[in-house]
Each structure stands twice: as structure tokens, then as C-alpha cells.
PyMOL CGO cylinders between C-alpha atoms (Angstrom):
from pymol import cmd
from pymol.cgo import CYLINDER

trace = [
    CYLINDER, 34.10, -0.20, 3.19, 35.51, 2.08, 5.89, 0.3, 1, 1, 1, 1, 1, 1,
    CYLINDER, 35.51, 2.08, 5.89, 33.99, 2.35, 9.34, 0.3, 1, 1, 1, 1, 1, 1,
    CYLINDER, 33.99, 2.35, 9.34, 35.65, 5.49, 10.65, 0.3, 1, 1, 1, 1, 1, 1,
    CYLINDER, 35.65, 5.49, 10.65, 33.88, 5.48, 14.00, 0.3, 1, 1, 1, 1, 1, 1,
    CYLINDER, 33.88, 5.48, 14.00, 35.60, 2.25, 14.97, 0.3, 1, 1, 1, 1, 1, 1,
    CYLINDER, 35.60, 2.25, 14.97, 38.91, 4.15, 14.98, 0.3, 1, 1, 1, 1, 1, 1,
    CYLINDER, 38.91, 4.15, 14.98, 37.48, 6.49, 17.62, 0.3, 1, 1, 1, 1, 1, 1,
    CYLINDER, 37.48, 6.49, 17.62, 36.30, 4.21, 20.40, 0.3, 1, 1, 1, 1, 1, 1,
    CYLINDER, 36.30, 4.21, 20.40, 33.46, 5.21, 22.65, 0.3, 1, 1, 1, 1, 1, 1,
    CYLINDER, 33.46, 5.21, 22.65, 34.89, 6.44, 25.94, 0.3, 1, 1, 1, 1, 1, 1,
    CYLINDER, 34.89, 6.44, 25.94, 31.82, 5.45, 27.93, 0.3, 1, 1, 1, 1, 1, 1,
    CYLINDER, 31.82, 5.45, 27.93, 28.39, 3.99, 27.39, 0.3, 1, 1, 1, 1, 1, 1,
    CYLINDER, 28.39, 3.99, 27.39, 27.06, 5.36, 30.67, 0.3, 1, 1, 1, 1, 1, 1,
    CYLINDER, 27.06, 5.36, 30.67, 25.45, 8.31, 28.86, 0.3, 1, 1, 1, 1, 1, 1,
    CYLINDER, 25.45, 8.31, 28.86, 22.86, 5.99, 27.31, 0.3, 1, 1, 1, 1, 1, 1,
    CYLINDER, 22.86, 5.99, 27.31, 19.64, 6.67, 29.17, 0.3, 1, 1, 1, 1, 1, 1,
    CYLINDER, 19.64, 6.67, 29.17, 17.46, 3.65, 29.97, 0.3, 1, 1, 1, 1, 1, 1,
    CYLINDER, 17.46, 3.65, 29.97, 14.13, 3.52, 28.16, 0.3, 1, 1, 1, 1, 1, 1,
    CYLINDER, 14.13, 3.52, 28.16, 11.38, 1.10, 27.36, 0.3, 1, 1, 1, 1, 1, 1,
    CYLINDER, 11.38, 1.10, 27.36, 11.89, -1.23, 24.41, 0.3, 1, 1, 1, 1, 1, 1,
    CYLINDER, 11.89, -1.23, 24.41, 9.10, 0.48, 22.53, 0.3, 1, 1, 1, 1, 1, 1,
    CYLINDER, 9.10, 0.48, 22.53, 8.73, 4.23, 22.45, 0.3, 1, 1, 1, 1, 1, 1,
    CYLINDER, 8.73, 4.23, 22.45, 5.30, 5.78, 23.03, 0.3, 1, 1, 1, 1, 1, 1,
    CYLINDER, 5.30, 5.78, 23.03, 5.22, 8.25, 20.17, 0.3, 1, 1, 1, 1, 1, 1,
    CYLINDER, 5.22, 8.25, 20.17, 2.80, 11.20, 20.31, 0.3, 1, 1, 1, 1, 1, 1,
    CYLINDER, 2.80, 11.20, 20.31, -0.50, 9.95, 18.94, 0.3, 1, 1, 1, 1, 1, 1,
    CYLINDER, -0.50, 9.95, 18.94, -0.70, 12.84, 16.44, 0.3, 1, 1, 1, 1, 1, 1,
    CYLINDER, -0.70, 12.84, 16.44, 2.66, 11.85, 14.91, 0.3, 1, 1, 1, 1, 1, 1,
    CYLINDER, 2.66, 11.85, 14.91, 1.60, 8.21, 14.57, 0.3, 1, 1, 1, 1, 1, 1,
    CYLINDER, 1.60, 8.21, 14.57, -1.80, 9.20, 13.17, 0.3, 1, 1, 1, 1, 1, 1,
    CYLINDER, -1.80, 9.20, 13.17, -0.12, 11.45, 10.61, 0.3, 1, 1, 1, 1, 1, 1,
    CYLINDER, -0.12, 11.45, 10.61, 2.13, 8.58, 9.55, 0.3, 1, 1, 1, 1, 1, 1,
    CYLINDER, 2.13, 8.58, 9.55, -0.81, 6.18, 9.28, 0.3, 1, 1, 1, 1, 1, 1,
    CYLINDER, -0.81, 6.18, 9.28, -2.66, 8.69, 7.10, 0.3, 1, 1, 1, 1, 1, 1,
    CYLINDER, -2.66, 8.69, 7.10, 0.38, 9.03, 4.85, 0.3, 1, 1, 1, 1, 1, 1,
    CYLINDER, 0.38, 9.03, 4.85, 0.52, 5.24, 4.42, 0.3, 1, 1, 1, 1, 1, 1,
    CYLINDER, 0.52, 5.24, 4.42, -3.21, 5.06, 3.64, 0.3, 1, 1, 1, 1, 1, 1,
    CYLINDER, -3.21, 5.06, 3.64, -2.97, 7.98, 1.19, 0.3, 1, 1, 1, 1, 1, 1,
    CYLINDER, -2.97, 7.98, 1.19, -0.09, 6.29, -0.61, 0.3, 1, 1, 1, 1, 1, 1,
    CYLINDER, -0.09, 6.29, -0.61, -2.24, 3.18, -1.01, 0.3, 1, 1, 1, 1, 1, 1,
    CYLINDER, -2.24, 3.18, -1.01, -5.13, 5.24, -2.42, 0.3, 1, 1, 1, 1, 1, 1,
    CYLINDER, -5.13, 5.24, -2.42, -2.74, 6.77, -4.97, 0.3, 1, 1, 1, 1, 1, 1,
    CYLINDER, -2.74, 6.77, -4.97, -1.37, 3.35, -5.96, 0.3, 1, 1, 1, 1, 1, 1,
    CYLINDER, -1.37, 3.35, -5.96, -4.86, 1.93, -6.42, 0.3, 1, 1, 1, 1, 1, 1,
    CYLINDER, -4.86, 1.93, -6.42, -5.94, 4.93, -8.49, 0.3, 1, 1, 1, 1, 1, 1,
    CYLINDER, -5.94, 4.93, -8.49, -2.89, 4.57, -10.72, 0.3, 1, 1, 1, 1, 1, 1,
    CYLINDER, -2.89, 4.57, -10.72, -3.54, 0.86, -11.24, 0.3, 1, 1, 1, 1, 1, 1,
    CYLINDER, -3.54, 0.86, -11.24, -7.20, 1.58, -12.04, 0.3, 1, 1, 1, 1, 1, 1,
    CYLINDER, -7.20, 1.58, -12.04, -6.02, 3.98, -14.74, 0.3, 1, 1, 1, 1, 1, 1,
    CYLINDER, -6.02, 3.98, -14.74, -3.70, 1.30, -16.14, 0.3, 1, 1, 1, 1, 1, 1,
    CYLINDER, -3.70, 1.30, -16.14, -6.60, -1.14, -16.19, 0.3, 1, 1, 1, 1, 1, 1,
    CYLINDER, -6.60, -1.14, -16.19, -8.85, 1.37, -17.99, 0.3, 1, 1, 1, 1, 1, 1,
    CYLINDER, -8.85, 1.37, -17.99, -6.17, 2.01, -20.62, 0.3, 1, 1, 1, 1, 1, 1,
    CYLINDER, -6.17, 2.01, -20.62, -5.79, -1.71, -21.25, 0.3, 1, 1, 1, 1, 1, 1,
    CYLINDER, -5.79, -1.71, -21.25, -9.58, -2.18, -21.37, 0.3, 1, 1, 1, 1, 1, 1,
    CYLINDER, -9.58, -2.18, -21.37, -9.99, 0.61, -23.92, 0.3, 1, 1, 1, 1, 1, 1,
    CYLINDER, -9.99, 0.61, -23.92, -7.22, -0.68, -26.17, 0.3, 1, 1, 1, 1, 1, 1,
    CYLINDER, -7.22, -0.68, -26.17, -8.26, -2.29, -29.45, 0.3, 1, 1, 1, 1, 1, 1,
    CYLINDER, -8.26, -2.29, -29.45, -7.48, -5.06, -29.86, 0.3, 1, 1, 1, 1, 1, 1,
    CYLINDER, -7.48, -5.06, -29.86, -7.40, -5.76, -26.13, 0.3, 1, 1, 1, 1, 1, 1,
    CYLINDER, -7.40, -5.76, -26.13, -4.55, -7.83, -24.73, 0.3, 1, 1, 1, 1, 1, 1,
    CYLINDER, -4.55, -7.83, -24.73, -6.36, -10.40, -22.61, 0.3, 1, 1, 1, 1, 1, 1,
    CYLINDER, -6.36, -10.40, -22.61, -3.21, -11.56, -20.83, 0.3, 1, 1, 1, 1, 1, 1,
    CYLINDER, -3.21, -11.56, -20.83, -2.11, -8.05, -19.82, 0.3, 1, 1, 1, 1, 1, 1,
    CYLINDER, -2.11, -8.05, -19.82, -5.68, -7.19, -18.83, 0.3, 1, 1, 1, 1, 1, 1,
    CYLINDER, -5.68, -7.19, -18.83, -5.94, -10.22, -16.56, 0.3, 1, 1, 1, 1, 1, 1,
    CYLINDER, -5.94, -10.22, -16.56, -2.58, -9.45, -14.94, 0.3, 1, 1, 1, 1, 1, 1,
    CYLINDER, -2.58, -9.45, -14.94, -3.63, -5.84, -14.33, 0.3, 1, 1, 1, 1, 1, 1,
    CYLINDER, -3.63, -5.84, -14.33, -6.93, -6.95, -12.76, 0.3, 1, 1, 1, 1, 1, 1,
    CYLINDER, -6.93, -6.95, -12.76, -5.07, -9.34, -10.47, 0.3, 1, 1, 1, 1, 1, 1,
    CYLINDER, -5.07, -9.34, -10.47, -2.62, -6.64, -9.39, 0.3, 1, 1, 1, 1, 1, 1,
    CYLINDER, -2.62, -6.64, -9.39, -5.47, -4.19, -8.70, 0.3, 1, 1, 1, 1, 1, 1,
    CYLINDER, -5.47, -4.19, -8.70, -7.25, -6.76, -6.53, 0.3, 1, 1, 1, 1, 1, 1,
    CYLINDER, -7.25, -6.76, -6.53, -4.05, -7.41, -4.57, 0.3, 1, 1, 1, 1, 1, 1,
    CYLINDER, -4.05, -7.41, -4.57, -3.53, -3.68, -3.99, 0.3, 1, 1, 1, 1, 1, 1,
    CYLINDER, -3.53, -3.68, -3.99, -7.12, -3.22, -2.81, 0.3, 1, 1, 1, 1, 1, 1,
    CYLINDER, -7.12, -3.22, -2.81, -7.09, -6.16, -0.42, 0.3, 1, 1, 1, 1, 1, 1,
    CYLINDER, -7.09, -6.16, -0.42, -3.59, -5.70, 1.03, 0.3, 1, 1, 1, 1, 1, 1,
    CYLINDER, -3.59, -5.70, 1.03, -2.82, -3.45, 3.99, 0.3, 1, 1, 1, 1, 1, 1,
    CYLINDER, -2.82, -3.45, 3.99, -1.23, -0.12, 3.18, 0.3, 1, 1, 1, 1, 1, 1,
    CYLINDER, -1.23, -0.12, 3.18, 2.54, -0.43, 2.95, 0.3, 1, 1, 1, 1, 1, 1,
    CYLINDER, 2.54, -0.43, 2.95, 4.70, 1.16, 5.64, 0.3, 1, 1, 1, 1, 1, 1,
    CYLINDER, 4.70, 1.16, 5.64, 6.47, 4.21, 4.24, 0.3, 1, 1, 1, 1, 1, 1,
    CYLINDER, 6.47, 4.21, 4.24, 10.28, 4.29, 4.55, 0.3, 1, 1, 1, 1, 1, 1,
    CYLINDER, 10.28, 4.29, 4.55, 11.94, 6.86, 6.77, 0.3, 1, 1, 1, 1, 1, 1,
    CYLINDER, 11.94, 6.86, 6.77, 13.23, 9.93, 4.96, 0.3, 1, 1, 1, 1, 1, 1,
    CYLINDER, 13.23, 9.93, 4.96, 17.03, 10.07, 5.06, 0.3, 1, 1, 1, 1, 1, 1,
    CYLINDER, 17.03, 10.07, 5.06, 18.37, 12.37, 6.38, 0.3, 1, 1, 1, 1, 1, 1,
    CYLINDER, 18.37, 12.37, 6.38, 15.52, 12.07, 8.89, 0.3, 1, 1, 1, 1, 1, 1,
    CYLINDER, 15.52, 12.07, 8.89, 13.21, 14.99, 9.59, 0.3, 1, 1, 1, 1, 1, 1,
    CYLINDER, 13.21, 14.99, 9.59, 12.27, 16.13, 13.10, 0.3, 1, 1, 1, 1, 1, 1,
    CYLINDER, 12.27, 16.13, 13.10, 9.76, 13.65, 14.61, 0.3, 1, 1, 1, 1, 1, 1,
    CYLINDER, 9.76, 13.65, 14.61, 9.97, 11.64, 11.35, 0.3, 1, 1, 1, 1, 1, 1,
    CYLINDER, 9.97, 11.64, 11.35, 8.56, 8.11, 11.37, 0.3, 1, 1, 1, 1, 1, 1,
    CYLINDER, 8.56, 8.11, 11.37, 9.23, 5.24, 8.99, 0.3, 1, 1, 1, 1, 1, 1,
    CYLINDER, 9.23, 5.24, 8.99, 11.06, 2.04, 8.19, 0.3, 1, 1, 1, 1, 1, 1,
    CYLINDER, 11.06, 2.04, 8.19, 14.51, 1.46, 6.76, 0.3, 1, 1, 1, 1, 1, 1,
    CYLINDER, 14.51, 1.46, 6.76, 13.95, 0.67, 3.09, 0.3, 1, 1, 1, 1, 1, 1,
    CYLINDER, 13.95, 0.67, 3.09, 15.67, -2.61, 2.12, 0.3, 1, 1, 1, 1, 1, 1,
    CYLINDER, 15.67, -2.61, 2.12, 18.08, -2.50, -0.79, 0.3, 1, 1, 1, 1, 1, 1,
    CYLINDER, 18.08, -2.50, -0.79, 16.56, -3.43, -4.14, 0.3, 1, 1, 1, 1, 1, 1,
    CYLINDER, 16.56, -3.43, -4.14, 18.26, -3.75, -7.54, 0.3, 1, 1, 1, 1, 1, 1,
    CYLINDER, 18.26, -3.75, -7.54, 18.41, -0.46, -9.38, 0.3, 1, 1, 1, 1, 1, 1,
    CYLINDER, 18.41, -0.46, -9.38, 17.80, 1.80, -6.38, 0.3, 1, 1, 1, 1, 1, 1,
    CYLINDER, 17.80, 1.80, -6.38, 21.25, 3.34, -6.79, 0.3, 1, 1, 1, 1, 1, 1,
    CYLINDER, 21.25, 3.34, -6.79, 22.60, 2.21, -3.41, 0.3, 1, 1, 1, 1, 1, 1,
    CYLINDER, 22.60, 2.21, -3.41, 24.68, -0.65, -4.77, 0.3, 1, 1, 1, 1, 1, 1,
    CYLINDER, 24.68, -0.65, -4.77, 22.90, -3.26, -2.66, 0.3, 1, 1, 1, 1, 1, 1,
    CYLINDER, 22.90, -3.26, -2.66, 23.52, -1.38, 0.58, 0.3, 1, 1, 1, 1, 1, 1,
    CYLINDER, 23.52, -1.38, 0.58, 20.83, -0.33, 3.05, 0.3, 1, 1, 1, 1, 1, 1,
    CYLINDER, 20.83, -0.33, 3.05, 21.80, -0.49, 6.74, 0.3, 1, 1, 1, 1, 1, 1,
    CYLINDER, 21.80, -0.49, 6.74, 25.13, -1.59, 8.22, 0.3, 1, 1, 1, 1, 1, 1,
    CYLINDER, 25.13, -1.59, 8.22, 26.02, -2.08, 11.88, 0.3, 1, 1, 1, 1, 1, 1,
    CYLINDER, 26.02, -2.08, 11.88, 28.72, 0.45, 12.75, 0.3, 1, 1, 1, 1, 1, 1,
    CYLINDER, 28.72, 0.45, 12.75, 28.92, -0.06, 16.52, 0.3, 1, 1, 1, 1, 1, 1,
    CYLINDER, 28.92, -0.06, 16.52, 27.10, -2.17, 19.12, 0.3, 1, 1, 1, 1, 1, 1,
    CYLINDER, 27.10, -2.17, 19.12, 26.94, -0.03, 22.25, 0.3, 1, 1, 1, 1, 1, 1,
    CYLINDER, 26.94, -0.03, 22.25, 25.00, -2.33, 24.58, 0.3, 1, 1, 1, 1, 1, 1,
    CYLINDER, 25.00, -2.33, 24.58, 22.08, -4.77, 24.57, 0.3, 1, 1, 1, 1, 1, 1,
    CYLINDER, 22.08, -4.77, 24.57, 19.60, -2.23, 23.20, 0.3, 1, 1, 1, 1, 1, 1,
    CYLINDER, 19.60, -2.23, 23.20, 21.73, 0.55, 21.69, 0.3, 1, 1, 1, 1, 1, 1,
    CYLINDER, 21.73, 0.55, 21.69, 23.64, 0.58, 18.42, 0.3, 1, 1, 1, 1, 1, 1,
    CYLINDER, 23.64, 0.58, 18.42, 25.04, 2.96, 15.84, 0.3, 1, 1, 1, 1, 1, 1,
    CYLINDER, 25.04, 2.96, 15.84, 23.91, 2.22, 12.30, 0.3, 1, 1, 1, 1, 1, 1,
    CYLINDER, 23.91, 2.22, 12.30, 25.22, 3.43, 8.97, 0.3, 1, 1, 1, 1, 1, 1,
    CYLINDER, 25.22, 3.43, 8.97, 22.26, 4.08, 6.70, 0.3, 1, 1, 1, 1, 1, 1,
    CYLINDER, 22.26, 4.08, 6.70, 22.79, 4.41, 2.93, 0.3, 1, 1, 1, 1, 1, 1,
    CYLINDER, 22.79, 4.41, 2.93, 20.66, 6.69, 0.77, 0.3, 1, 1, 1, 1, 1, 1,
    CYLINDER, 20.66, 6.69, 0.77, 20.65, 8.64, -2.50, 0.3, 1, 1, 1, 1, 1, 1,
    CYLINDER, 20.65, 8.64, -2.50, 21.04, 12.40, -1.97, 0.3, 1, 1, 1, 1, 1, 1,
    CYLINDER, 21.04, 12.40, -1.97, 18.68, 14.85, -3.63, 0.3, 1, 1, 1, 1, 1, 1,
    CYLINDER, 18.68, 14.85, -3.63, 19.88, 15.82, -7.13, 0.3, 1, 1, 1, 1, 1, 1,
    CYLINDER, 19.88, 15.82, -7.13, 22.43, 18.60, -7.05, 0.3, 1, 1, 1, 1, 1, 1,
    CYLINDER, 22.43, 18.60, -7.05, 21.62, 19.60, -10.62, 0.3, 1, 1, 1, 1, 1, 1,
    CYLINDER, 21.62, 19.60, -10.62, 18.37, 20.28, -12.48, 0.3, 1, 1, 1, 1, 1, 1,
    CYLINDER, 18.37, 20.28, -12.48, 19.98, 19.29, -15.78, 0.3, 1, 1, 1, 1, 1, 1,
    CYLINDER, 19.98, 19.29, -15.78, 17.95, 16.60, -17.50, 0.3, 1, 1, 1, 1, 1, 1,
    CYLINDER, 17.95, 16.60, -17.50, 21.04, 14.59, -18.49, 0.3, 1, 1, 1, 1, 1, 1,
    CYLINDER, 21.04, 14.59, -18.49, 22.87, 15.05, -15.19, 0.3, 1, 1, 1, 1, 1, 1,
    CYLINDER, 22.87, 15.05, -15.19, 24.42, 11.81, -13.89, 0.3, 1, 1, 1, 1, 1, 1,
    CYLINDER, 24.42, 11.81, -13.89, 22.73, 10.20, -10.87, 0.3, 1, 1, 1, 1, 1, 1,
    CYLINDER, 22.73, 10.20, -10.87, 24.04, 11.08, -7.45, 0.3, 1, 1, 1, 1, 1, 1,
    CYLINDER, 24.04, 11.08, -7.45, 26.46, 8.69, -5.78, 0.3, 1, 1, 1, 1, 1, 1,
    CYLINDER, 26.46, 8.69, -5.78, 25.11, 6.87, -2.71, 0.3, 1, 1, 1, 1, 1, 1,
    CYLINDER, 25.11, 6.87, -2.71, 25.84, 8.57, 0.61, 0.3, 1, 1, 1, 1, 1, 1,
    CYLINDER, 25.84, 8.57, 0.61, 25.55, 7.42, 4.21, 0.3, 1, 1, 1, 1, 1, 1,
    CYLINDER, 25.55, 7.42, 4.21, 24.42, 8.81, 7.54, 0.3, 1, 1, 1, 1, 1, 1,
    CYLINDER, 24.42, 8.81, 7.54, 25.28, 7.39, 10.96, 0.3, 1, 1, 1, 1, 1, 1,
    CYLINDER, 25.28, 7.39, 10.96, 22.29, 7.15, 13.32, 0.3, 1, 1, 1, 1, 1, 1,
    CYLINDER, 22.29, 7.15, 13.32, 21.93, 6.05, 16.95, 0.3, 1, 1, 1, 1, 1, 1,
    CYLINDER, 21.93, 6.05, 16.95, 19.09, 3.59, 17.58, 0.3, 1, 1, 1, 1, 1, 1,
    CYLINDER, 19.09, 3.59, 17.58, 17.81, 2.79, 21.06, 0.3, 1, 1, 1, 1, 1, 1,
    CYLINDER, 17.81, 2.79, 21.06, 15.31, 0.16, 22.16, 0.3, 1, 1, 1, 1, 1, 1,
    CYLINDER, 15.31, 0.16, 22.16, 16.24, -2.68, 19.79, 0.3, 1, 1, 1, 1, 1, 1,
    CYLINDER, 16.24, -2.68, 19.79, 17.65, -6.09, 20.67, 0.3, 1, 1, 1, 1, 1, 1,
    CYLINDER, 17.65, -6.09, 20.67, 21.25, -5.98, 19.44, 0.3, 1, 1, 1, 1, 1, 1,
    CYLINDER, 21.25, -5.98, 19.44, 22.02, -9.62, 20.25, 0.3, 1, 1, 1, 1, 1, 1,
    CYLINDER, 22.02, -9.62, 20.25, 22.28, -10.62, 16.59, 0.3, 1, 1, 1, 1, 1, 1,
    CYLINDER, 22.28, -10.62, 16.59, 24.05, -7.45, 15.41, 0.3, 1, 1, 1, 1, 1, 1,
    CYLINDER, 24.05, -7.45, 15.41, 27.49, -7.97, 13.86, 0.3, 1, 1, 1, 1, 1, 1,
    CYLINDER, 27.49, -7.97, 13.86, 29.76, -4.94, 13.45, 0.3, 1, 1, 1, 1, 1, 1,
    CYLINDER, 29.76, -4.94, 13.45, 30.56, -4.20, 9.82, 0.3, 1, 1, 1, 1, 1, 1,
    CYLINDER, 30.56, -4.20, 9.82, 27.73, -6.39, 8.54, 0.3, 1, 1, 1, 1, 1, 1,
    CYLINDER, 27.73, -6.39, 8.54, 24.38, -5.43, 6.99, 0.3, 1, 1, 1, 1, 1, 1,
    CYLINDER, 24.38, -5.43, 6.99, 21.25, -5.72, 9.11, 0.3, 1, 1, 1, 1, 1, 1,
    CYLINDER, 21.25, -5.72, 9.11, 17.56, -5.84, 8.25, 0.3, 1, 1, 1, 1, 1, 1,
    CYLINDER, 17.56, -5.84, 8.25, 15.27, -4.24, 10.82, 0.3, 1, 1, 1, 1, 1, 1,
    CYLINDER, 15.27, -4.24, 10.82, 11.49, -4.75, 10.60, 0.3, 1, 1, 1, 1, 1, 1,
    CYLINDER, 11.49, -4.75, 10.60, 10.76, -1.95, 13.09, 0.3, 1, 1, 1, 1, 1, 1,
    CYLINDER, 10.76, -1.95, 13.09, 9.06, 1.35, 12.44, 0.3, 1, 1, 1, 1, 1, 1,
    CYLINDER, 9.06, 1.35, 12.44, 11.30, 4.06, 13.93, 0.3, 1, 1, 1, 1, 1, 1,
    CYLINDER, 11.30, 4.06, 13.93, 10.67, 7.61, 15.08, 0.3, 1, 1, 1, 1, 1, 1,
    CYLINDER, 10.67, 7.61, 15.08, 13.16, 10.43, 15.47, 0.3, 1, 1, 1, 1, 1, 1,
    CYLINDER, 13.16, 10.43, 15.47, 13.06, 11.23, 19.20, 0.3, 1, 1, 1, 1, 1, 1,
    CYLINDER, 13.06, 11.23, 19.20, 15.95, 13.71, 19.46, 0.3, 1, 1, 1, 1, 1, 1,
    CYLINDER, 15.95, 13.71, 19.46, 19.72, 13.58, 19.30, 0.3, 1, 1, 1, 1, 1, 1,
    CYLINDER, 19.72, 13.58, 19.30, 22.38, 11.56, 21.08, 0.3, 1, 1, 1, 1, 1, 1,
    CYLINDER, 22.38, 11.56, 21.08, 25.66, 13.15, 22.20, 0.3, 1, 1, 1, 1, 1, 1,
    CYLINDER, 25.66, 13.15, 22.20, 28.59, 11.05, 23.36, 0.3, 1, 1, 1, 1, 1, 1,
    CYLINDER, 28.59, 11.05, 23.36, 32.35, 11.15, 23.76, 0.3, 1, 1, 1, 1, 1, 1,
    CYLINDER, 32.35, 11.15, 23.76, 34.92, 9.17, 21.80, 0.3, 1, 1, 1, 1, 1, 1,
    CYLINDER, 34.92, 9.17, 21.80, 38.71, 9.04, 21.94, 0.3, 1, 1, 1, 1, 1, 1,
    CYLINDER, 38.71, 9.04, 21.94, 38.66, 11.50, 19.01, 0.3, 1, 1, 1, 1, 1, 1,
    CYLINDER, 38.66, 11.50, 19.01, 36.27, 13.97, 20.64, 0.3, 1, 1, 1, 1, 1, 1,
    CYLINDER, 36.27, 13.97, 20.64, 32.54, 14.48, 21.00, 0.3, 1, 1, 1, 1, 1, 1,
    CYLINDER, 32.54, 14.48, 21.00, 29.94, 13.40, 18.47, 0.3, 1, 1, 1, 1, 1, 1,
    CYLINDER, 29.94, 13.40, 18.47, 26.21, 13.91, 18.12, 0.3, 1, 1, 1, 1, 1, 1,
    CYLINDER, 26.21, 13.91, 18.12, 23.77, 11.80, 16.09, 0.3, 1, 1, 1, 1, 1, 1,
    CYLINDER, 23.77, 11.80, 16.09, 20.07, 11.67, 15.38, 0.3, 1, 1, 1, 1, 1, 1,
    CYLINDER, 20.07, 11.67, 15.38, 18.37, 9.34, 17.88, 0.3, 1, 1, 1, 1, 1, 1,
    CYLINDER, 18.37, 9.34, 17.88, 15.77, 6.84, 16.66, 0.3, 1, 1, 1, 1, 1, 1,
    CYLINDER, 15.77, 6.84, 16.66, 13.49, 4.59, 18.72, 0.3, 1, 1, 1, 1, 1, 1,
    CYLINDER, 13.49, 4.59, 18.72, 10.98, 1.95, 17.58, 0.3, 1, 1, 1, 1, 1, 1,
    CYLINDER, 10.98, 1.95, 17.58, 7.27, 2.78, 17.75, 0.3, 1, 1, 1, 1, 1, 1,
    CYLINDER, 7.27, 2.78, 17.75, 4.17, 0.64, 17.49, 0.3, 1, 1, 1, 1, 1, 1,
    CYLINDER, 4.17, 0.64, 17.49, 1.98, 1.24, 14.46, 0.3, 1, 1, 1, 1, 1, 1,
    CYLINDER, 1.98, 1.24, 14.46, -1.38, -0.50, 14.75, 0.3, 1, 1, 1, 1, 1, 1,
    CYLINDER, -1.38, -0.50, 14.75, -2.31, -2.74, 11.83, 0.3, 1, 1, 1, 1, 1, 1,
    CYLINDER, -2.31, -2.74, 11.83, -3.26, -0.70, 8.79, 0.3, 1, 1, 1, 1, 1, 1,
    CYLINDER, -3.26, -0.70, 8.79, -6.55, -1.34, 7.07, 0.3, 1, 1, 1, 1, 1, 1,
    CYLINDER, -6.55, -1.34, 7.07, -6.65, -3.97, 4.32, 0.3, 1, 1, 1, 1, 1, 1,
    CYLINDER, -6.65, -3.97, 4.32, -9.53, -2.14, 2.68, 0.3, 1, 1, 1, 1, 1, 1,
    CYLINDER, -9.53, -2.14, 2.68, -8.95, 0.74, 0.31, 0.3, 1, 1, 1, 1, 1, 1,
    CYLINDER, -8.95, 0.74, 0.31, -10.01, 3.95, 2.06, 0.3, 1, 1, 1, 1, 1, 1,
    CYLINDER, -10.01, 3.95, 2.06, -12.21, 6.33, 0.17, 0.3, 1, 1, 1, 1, 1, 1,
    CYLINDER, -12.21, 6.33, 0.17, -10.35, 8.89, -1.88, 0.3, 1, 1, 1, 1, 1, 1,
    CYLINDER, -10.35, 8.89, -1.88, -10.49, 12.40, -0.39, 0.3, 1, 1, 1, 1, 1, 1,
]
cmd.load_cgo(trace, "trace")
């Protein structure tokens, strides 16, 4: 794996502006994100209810599958809404988590790598994602994984190791862009900062 930025060293870290460890995101952006998480839970519950109905209507009924479906529905209803991953490339004011790598997601086991540790609360991360399909052909091969380098501010980088993967539990928001100089010239990256998302409801909200 090649980390091209490391060949172009940062000239200075003085351009990093000090900020609080947790960003105070506009309440409307956070509320919109919370609503998206809750809506995703409603959709998941509705889908599982449909699965349960299909199994219940089947003749003969499969008692084992029916019991498993009932258990899964109960877990979905009683669990808090899941935090939605950040869209990559990030949208303006976008909020979300970094989705961990899971088998079969097309990223080859890669999610987030540490590209550069700038200081105690700034780092440059390489985030892996699957680009949108470039073809509408039904049998078109899947897209190869791509990466995007992002600047994160307001995280404790004490355990970060350059060139190694990192799992971050934070919810991040796009707060602007970060410009800096390197020995190869200037660069600009999307700037992310962690935000606080109050605990989501463990009860299934009413469908709208």
C-alpha cells in the first residue's frame, strides 16, 4: 500500500487552528442526522415485519425460521437506531461514522488508515470506499475500491500509528476544508470534526 503524502512532508503544522475537542454542530444538522437514523430504523423494522408475515403465512410454517424472525424483530424494535455511516466522498455539512470493514463490502478489508499524524489532535486519514457504478449495465463488474484523504481535527491521536488501520467510534461532521503546504506544494482536504449525538431512542418511532 502506497502512502504518497509521506513523500511530501508537511512544511509546518502551525496552520492548524486550535479548537475544542468536540465540535458544536448546528442543531438543525444534528437533528436532521438523528431523523435519518430513526427513519432507517423504521424502515428496517417494517422490512422485518414483512419477513415475519411471509413466514407466518407460509404453509407449512417453518417454526424455527419463524422464531428466529420474531427474535430479530424484537431486537430491532428494542435497540437504539444505528448511527448512519458518513457518505464518502463527504457532502457539505455531512454527518456520520466511518463504516468498519466487513466481509463482502468490496473494500478488501480496508476502512480507515492513518496517513499522517500532524499533532496531538490532528491527523490525515485515508478512507476507503466503493465509488458509484460507472455503468448501468446489469452485468458490469463491481467498481474497484478507491480512497480519499481527509483531515480530522479534535481527536486524540496518541494511539495512531502511521500506515496502520484505525477504528474511530466518533460521529464526524464536515466543517469545511483544510489547506496546508508540503514540500511538494499546497494541498487542500475536507475537514472533519467529531460531534456529539445524543442517545437515540430505543423505541421504534411511529412510521410517518
